[in-house]
C-alpha positions as CSV (number, residue, x, y, z in Angstrom):
1,M,-7.6,-9.4,32.2
2,K,-9.8,-5.9,32.1
3,A,-10.9,-5.4,28.5
4,K,-9.6,-1.8,27.5
5,L,-7.8,-0.4,24.7
6,I,-4.1,-0.9,24.4
7,K,-2.0,2.3,24.6
8,T,1.5,1.5,25.6
9,E,3.9,-1.1,24.7
10,E,3.7,-2.7,28.3
11,E,-0.1,-3.2,28.0
12,Y,0.6,-4.7,24.6
13,T,3.2,-7.3,26.1
14,L,0.8,-7.8,28.8
15,A,-2.1,-8.8,26.2
16,L,0.4,-10.9,24.2
17,A,1.2,-12.9,27.3
18,R,-2.7,-13.3,28.1
19,M,-3.4,-14.3,24.5
20,E,-0.8,-16.9,24.7
21,E,-2.6,-18.2,27.9
22,L,-5.9,-18.3,25.7
23,F,-4.3,-19.7,22.5
24,D,-6.1,-23.0,22.5
25,V,-9.7,-22.0,23.7
26,T,-12.4,-23.4,21.7
27,P,-15.8,-21.4,20.8
28,E,-17.5,-23.6,23.7
29,S,-15.4,-22.2,26.2
30,E,-16.2,-19.7,28.6
31,D,-12.9,-17.6,27.8
32,F,-13.8,-17.5,24.0
33,D,-15.3,-14.0,24.2
34,E,-12.0,-12.7,26.0
35,A,-10.1,-14.2,23.4
36,E,-11.9,-12.7,20.6
37,L,-12.0,-9.5,22.1
38,L,-8.1,-9.4,23.1
39,I,-7.5,-10.4,19.5
40,T,-9.4,-7.5,18.2
41,L,-7.5,-5.0,20.5
42,I,-4.0,-6.5,19.6
43,E,-4.7,-6.0,16.2
44,L,-5.7,-2.5,16.5
45,Y,-2.6,-1.7,18.5
46,E,-0.6,-3.6,15.9
47,N,-2.1,-1.8,12.8
48,E,-1.4,1.6,14.4
49,H,2.1,1.0,15.7
50,Y,3.5,-1.8,13.5
51,K,2.3,-0.9,10.2
52,I,3.7,-2.8,7.3
53,E,4.6,-1.0,4.4
54,A,3.9,-2.2,0.7
55,P,6.9,-3.4,-1.1
56,D,8.6,-1.4,-3.6
57,P,7.0,-2.4,-7.1
58,I,10.1,-3.4,-8.8
59,D,11.0,-5.6,-5.9
60,A,7.8,-7.2,-5.8
61,I,8.0,-8.0,-9.5
62,K,11.5,-9.5,-9.0
63,F,10.3,-11.6,-6.0
64,R,7.6,-12.9,-8.0
65,M,9.7,-13.6,-11.2
66,E,12.2,-15.5,-8.9
67,Q,9.2,-17.7,-7.4
68,M,8.1,-18.5,-10.9
69,G,11.4,-19.1,-12.3
70,L,11.0,-16.3,-15.0
71,K,14.0,-14.4,-16.7
72,K,14.1,-11.1,-17.9
73,I,13.4,-12.0,-21.4
74,D,10.1,-13.5,-20.2
75,M,9.1,-10.1,-19.1
76,T,8.7,-8.7,-22.7
77,K,5.1,-9.9,-22.4
78,Y,4.5,-7.4,-19.9
79,F,6.9,-4.5,-20.7
80,G,7.5,-4.8,-24.6
81,T,10.9,-4.9,-25.7
82,R,14.1,-6.1,-24.0
83,G,15.4,-2.6,-23.6
84,R,12.2,-1.6,-21.6
85,V,12.3,-4.6,-19.5
86,S,15.8,-3.6,-18.5
87,E,14.8,0.2,-18.1
88,I,12.0,-0.9,-15.7
89,L,13.7,-3.5,-13.5
90,N,16.6,-0.8,-13.2
91,R,13.9,1.7,-12.2
92,Q,14.7,3.8,-15.1
93,R,11.1,3.8,-16.4
94,E,7.9,4.0,-14.7
95,L,5.3,0.9,-14.9
96,S,2.2,2.0,-17.3
97,L,-1.5,1.6,-16.4
98,T,-1.3,-1.2,-18.9
99,M,1.7,-3.1,-17.4
100,I,0.2,-3.1,-14.0
101,K,-3.1,-4.2,-14.8
102,K,-1.0,-7.3,-16.7
103,L,1.2,-7.9,-13.7
104,H,-1.7,-7.8,-11.2
105,K,-3.8,-10.3,-13.4
106,D,-0.9,-12.8,-14.4
107,F,1.3,-12.4,-11.3
108,G,-1.4,-11.7,-8.7
109,I,0.6,-8.7,-7.1
110,P,-1.7,-6.4,-5.5
111,A,-2.3,-3.4,-7.7
112,E,-1.4,-1.1,-4.6
113,S,1.9,-2.4,-4.3
114,L,2.5,-1.9,-8.2
115,I,1.2,1.6,-8.1
116,A,3.4,2.8,-5.3
């Protein structure tokens, strides 16, 4: 495959097919440089055409709560009162900077996701 920027969906499909052929190459293989370049070109195309948006902050919090087996009452540590927990989880109140910092630190949720 000739090395060039991927500009169309057809070129993208061809690049993926070629990458599948090269999938098991090792650094010692003569095709390794082609595979590395192809991966870079595919990532560049995907970042431009298939961008994944950050999740909604409240959805991210609820997902992490579910993963950690937490209930709404457990969130008073982060949000304050039970009423405030309810307001935030029902999208009636914004997250404060202090809340964002605590959630990022304790839950590992990216700050960028919480700020959105």
